[in-house]
C-alpha positions, 0 to 999 in steps of 0.5 A: 161626891158619889152619885148614880151607880153604873156598870161595865160589862166585859168578856174574857177568855181563859183556857180553863173557863172559856168565854166568861162575862165580867161586870164591874160596878161604878159610882158616878162622881161630880168632882172629876177635874179637867186637868187643864192648867189655869182652869178657874172652875176645877179646883182640884187641878191646883192640888194635882199641880202641887203633887207634880201631876202633869196638866194640859197646856192652856197656851196651846191652840188644841186639845187632842182626844184620840179614840180607841181606834187611833190609840190601839193601832198607832200607840207607837206613833203617840209614844215616840213622837213628842210633837203630839202634845195636849192629849186627853186619853179618855177612860173609855179608851183605857177600858177598851184596851183592857178588855183586849188584854192590851196591858203594854199599850195601857202602860204606854198611855200612862207613861205619856200622861206621866211625862211633863213634856207631853202635857197630857192627861187621862180623863175619868169620863166613865165615872164623871156624871156630866160625861156619863153615857148609857149603854153596855160597856163593851159596845163599840158604838157606845164607846164612840158616843162616850168619846164624843160626849167627853170631847163635847164637855171639854169644848163647853168647859172651855167656852164657859171660861172664854178659852179659845182652844179647839177640841179635836177628836183623832180617829181611824173610824168613819162613824163620827158626825159634827152635830155637836160642834166637835171637830173630828179628824182622821189621824192621817189627815190631821198629821198631813195638815199639822205635822207633815213630818210624821206622815211617813211614820204613820204610814209605816205603822199603818202598813205593818198593822194592816193585817191583825187585831191591833185596832180594838174597835174592829169587832165587839168584845164578844166577837173578839173573844170568840175569834180568839177561841177559834184561833186556837185551832186556826193559826194566822201565819202569813204564807211564805214567799214563792221560790221565784219571789225569794230568788228575786229578793235575794238577787236585788238585796231586799231579802237576806238568807241565813241560819236562825237561832231561837231563844225563849221569851222571858221577863215582861216581854214573853216573846220568842226571839230569833237571831241571824248572825251575819259576821261583820254585818249587824245581826238580824233580830226577829221578835214575836211568833208572827214575825218568826212565821213558823221558823225553828232554831237551825232552819235556813230562812229568808228574811225581809228587813224592816225599817226603823219605824216598822221595827218599833211597830213590830215590837209593840204588835208582838207584845200586845197582840197574841196572848195565847202563850201567856194564857197557857202559862198562867193556866199551867202549874209551872207558870212560876217556873217560867217566870222565875227561870226563863225571865232571867233572859230579859234583855240586859240594859246597854246604853246607846252608843254611836260606835255600837252596831245595833241589830236590824229587825226583820220578819221571816218570809220563807224557810229554805231548809228545815232542821227539825230534830227529835225534841224532848217534851212533856204532856201539857199539864191540864190535858186529861183523856182523849187522843189529841195532845199538846207536847211541851218541849223542854227547850222553851224556844221550841213551840208546842207540838200537836200529837196523837196518843191513846194512853194518856196515863202511860206518858203523863209523867214521862219525858217524851221524844216527839218528831215534827212532821209539818207546820201549815200556815193555818195551824198555830202549832206544828204537827208531830208524832210520838216516838218514845219515852225516856223515863220518869221526869226527875229520875237521874237517868231520864234527865241524862237521856234528856240532855243527850237527846236535846244536844243531839249527842245520842238517842240515849245512854245505851246508844253510846256503846260502840259497834261490833265492827269497831270493837273487832278492830281493837288490839287485845288487852286484858289483865292477864295479857296486857298489850305491849308494843311489838317490834313492828310497832317500834319501827321508825320510832325514837326510843325515849323510854330512858328519859324521865317522862311523867304525866300530871292530870286530875285525880283518878284520870284514866284517859291520859293522853299527854305527858311531859319531860324536862331535863337540863342539857349542856347548852340549856334545856330539853323540853318534851311534850308527848301525846298518845299516838291514837292515829296508830290504832284508829286508821283512816276509813276504819269503823272506829274512825267513822264512829269517832268522827261522828261523835267528834269529842268525848262528852264529859258530864258532871258524874260520867263521860261518854268516850269518843273511842272505845275504852280499851284504847282510851283507858288502856292501850293509848293511855300513857299509864305509868310504868308501861311502854306506850306509843306517842307522837312527840314535840321536843325543843332544844332551848338555851338557858333563857328558854329560847328555842334553838331547834324543834323536833317532831316525830313518833316515839315510844315512852315509858311514863315514870309516874302518873301524878295528880295536880295536887301532888305536882303542886306539892312538889312545886311548893317544895314539899317532900314525902308527898303522899302516893309518890315513890320516895326514890323517884320523888327527887327527880320528879321534883326537879322535873316539875320545878324546871318545867314550871320555871320554863313555862312561867317565862313562856307564859310571860312572853305570851302575855306581853303579846296580848294573851288573856287570863280569863275566868272559869266557873267550873264546878267539881262534885263529890258523889256518895258511892252508895247512893250517887247523891251529891256529897259536896260541890265547890268551884274547881280549885286553881293551882299554879300547876294547872297553868304550867301544864296548860302552857306546855300544851299551848306551846306544843299546839302552836308549834304543830300548827306552824308545821302542818300549815307550812306543808299544807297551806290550804288544807291544814286543820287549825283553830282560830279565835276571832277578835270580838267586835266593840259592841260586845264589850259595851256592857263590861265597859259600862259596869267597870266605868260605874266603879270609877275604873276603865277598861281598854278593849281596843286590842287583846294586849290592851284588854289584858293590861286593863284586866291586870290593872283592875285586879290590882286596883279593885281590892275585891277578888270577886269583882276581879273574877267577874270582870274576867268572866264578863270579858270571857262572855264577850268573846266569840267562840273559837272554831276549827277551819281549813286554812284554804277557807280564809285569809292568813290574817284571819288565822290568829287566836285572839285569846292566846295571842298566837298567829297559828294554833291547832289542837294536837294534845288530846287525841283520845278525846278530840277527833280534831287532834287525830286529824292533826296527828295524821296531817303532822305525820304526813308533813314529816314524810313530805318534801320541804317545799309546801304541797297543794293537796287535791281531792285525788291526793290519796288522803282525805285529811289533806283535802281542803274540802274534806277538812272544811266540812269536818271542821264545820261538823266538829265545831257543832259537836264541840258546842253541843258537848259544852252545852251538855256539860253545862246542863249536867252541871246545872242538873247536879247543882239543882239536886244538891240544893234540893238535898240541902233544903230537903229537911226544911233548911234554908240555903242562904249564900253570899253572891255578887251582882254580875249584871243589871237586867230590865227586870232585876239582877243576875247574881253569881254565887261563888260558893256553888258556882251558880249564876242566875236571875234575881227578879225584882219585877214580875212579868206584869211590871209590878215591883217585887222587892222582898221585905228581907232587903230591909230586914236582912231576915231570910224569912221575909224573902216571900213578903214584898214591900207594897207601894214601891215605885220608880224602877230604874235600870241602866247598864251598871245600876238598878234603883227602886224608890221605897214607899213613904210608909216603908217598914221600920228596918230602913236603909237610910235612903228613900231608894234601894239601889244595886250596882254591878259588883255589889255583894248581896245575900240570896236564898237558894231554892229548887222549884219543883216542876212536873214538866221539866228539870227542877231549876235553882232560883234565887231570891234576894235576902239583903245587900252586903251586910256592910252596907245595911243600916238597921233602924228600929222604930219606937212603938210608943211614937207610932210614927210609921205605917207598916204596909206589906203585900203578904203575911209571913209564911208560918213555915218560916218561923222554925226554919233556920238557914244553912248559912246566913250573914247578919248585919255587921256592927258598924260605927254610928249604927244602932245595934239591934236589940237581942232577939228575946226582947225585940218586938215582933214586927208582924205583931205590930203589923197586925195591931196597927195595919189599919191605921193611916198615919201620914209621914212627911218626906222630911221624916223619911230623910231623917232615917 
């Protein structure tokens, strides 16, 4: 029943419109129920009970009415402590939270009210005539009177029914009086009296929220909005601790020092996060901008650890506190990009386990050392005119940077390089300055330069040329006068030019740094691995050596590479080209007929490679083919014998390593083919795996392991080795849960147990994609392998977990890795040393034999390798994006099959094998709304942008995600009230490129359907009209004529009605338009019949 009209006034702030006032009209009702079980007056309570809505417990002695000051600041207490029951949350409190954009707190309130165990309700006192209070809706004192009036009504309502329950207001304010006979308790006093065990939790929250805006009653809505506008130029970061306080805290253990790595916020949380790894100790996680306290990725910081109570409070505070970043995103033209792509980082779902080391939380209280670097950024989209700007870094984990620049138009559509100068506590963003531009956003060279700068590889592509000093050190080589070794070069070398040596590399390779030989002997076999002798031409201390050490590695991008050493060495003089005499460092084994090593020889050699084969040619020889294209027919029989015998030996060696626990992990490397004229991507596909790849890999592993043992024997404290540490148990938790959901098991107790489990799963799964993803998940669980000096850790820590080797190093690629050059020098030094191990010192005459130098170099090389790998991955993503953009440029849709790789709290991570793309599929947006595409039910790609309205019960665990469909879901139904997705399920996705002005256009996916074999389509009979069609958007007109590049329709399944031909089928959208206003009730029984 409607009565008097009322209005509510609220003030809101937006970046574009500033402070605005909104007015909401409401009409009073007289039939609002109290929500109390057993009430004889409110007849609607019985209807609520029948619908399963929780009611207040009439057997408990109290009804608690928390006001806005208690709920807004102590929501973590109400949410986590089940002892607080029979709560009445007034609509007044909900409105107060809404005026401050406290969406998370409002969701938590509704979550409590929906929990039957809590016996709590939300009371619509603002639209109930008997609890109506006059006054403006945004006034704090008016809200106080409204809560008192609601509590007073409850007291009178209970007394009229002779119920003895007390009505208690819980507050943090001192403005209440007892003139109406309603009890008012301060929250702490109430807990001390009634629930003393909760006082400690209360005080922890009180301490953590004493500074800030958690209490929405601390100021009026207008004051709050004005303060937030002012806060755009006045930050509110805590001051860092003094040096003395930091020293004392580190000494007594209350503070922890470490290097912080930041990742962008995403999903529904939208908070930046930092992680400080501590080896065997649990990682420290820092959540939210306030807790990060001006720390940037790579900084050495000091952190104060939080208790478990403070951690939960800190997360709630970060989520509900400062909404400036969210507002910026909402006002930006790239808001969809942020939601679609960065939200993919929403936390994976992992069940709590007793044996899993959970991270601890902390707050940054000091920055010991800044690691600011040049950042690539773009100008904020809505900035026009003026000299003061905000630069938005392409790395979403980096905050915006304030800068000055006069000519805005000149940099509006360019990538900028910006340097940070300072970040004061009273500034929301760091202060920096403009350095230079890289080029227009979206152009290929600008995108490549952006990758190089962001990965700290170079300031630009042009800067990766070699210095004049380095080039002057190069040997002479030209087409007219090619370099050949002279007599002096051959002194002390074993001559292998009459031995059949050959190389096997990717097609078109120019930098060939390894070759192999395999021949029969009287007692067995002789196996040789021959590596380019780069150390002969790159002398320690030379200009070329300095540049190679600074680069650390050759950087391979999808369409180009940037060499570690000059091209005259990498592609000519050092490269082991066929038919040319080349200097090498070789490892040669004498083996018996069972491939047991009887003797190992190390030394410098001179070789003449008989043939440069590509992998495909060698595989054809291994498969027994003859007259292989591109091979010399007279040489082919010898090559075939060499390849076949090499493969036989490597199969045995690999089998032995597998028995020791060696892992066969997955690779998602993508190969691109380019149009030579336009440089456009002509094709993209996963790298084809051939047996010969494993053959050459095993030979290189065998050589690396042999050299590692040799240099460690001579230099036990200064050898440069490579280790792969055993992963901790918690890293495999996601893998174990996903496999368990499929009825399989995986033993991760050791590398041998894991290897056997992966092999067993591959045989039992019956699904090649699932077997691949299991290996990929195991790969992701691994720690990165790294270089180290042997004197820096215990011998038992040398082992390589993935390869199942006690000693390992990098020796076989000196053209592209500086670590291999160091190892070459150490090996050659070891061959000149006496047989007894030596203990090199700083003054031993060679820096490569100094533990300190080797340790420092190892640390640097680890970082350079990591940045190189990230650059390679980002270049792959760049060309994947450009390729998808090409395929969709003429209005076509790219529809591809994928496999669910992970379940996240906001959707799925899907791997698309065809393109090698792994990315998020969002089924819930940043506000928490479920966004299930209609195409999930229809299987039609044109329905991907139409979402089913009314979905509920979004549930996600480590292996499965489910969504309850509304009772009036469309006619195309899956035969269940729920739509569910599990890890390793096959799905179909639509791939698109999101054009954005501020950063590289990313590829994002939208769910089209589940696996065709799981989809059952039903078509309703229009005459019966027994369903209501309701969706949240109309079909886009552009989709009517677009056809997919690749689409997978529903397969014919026994017992499933076959869809009618398209020409005679009824247009669903026509039905929707005709009957959209009808309100037809469908029973749950009818739903189950589908």
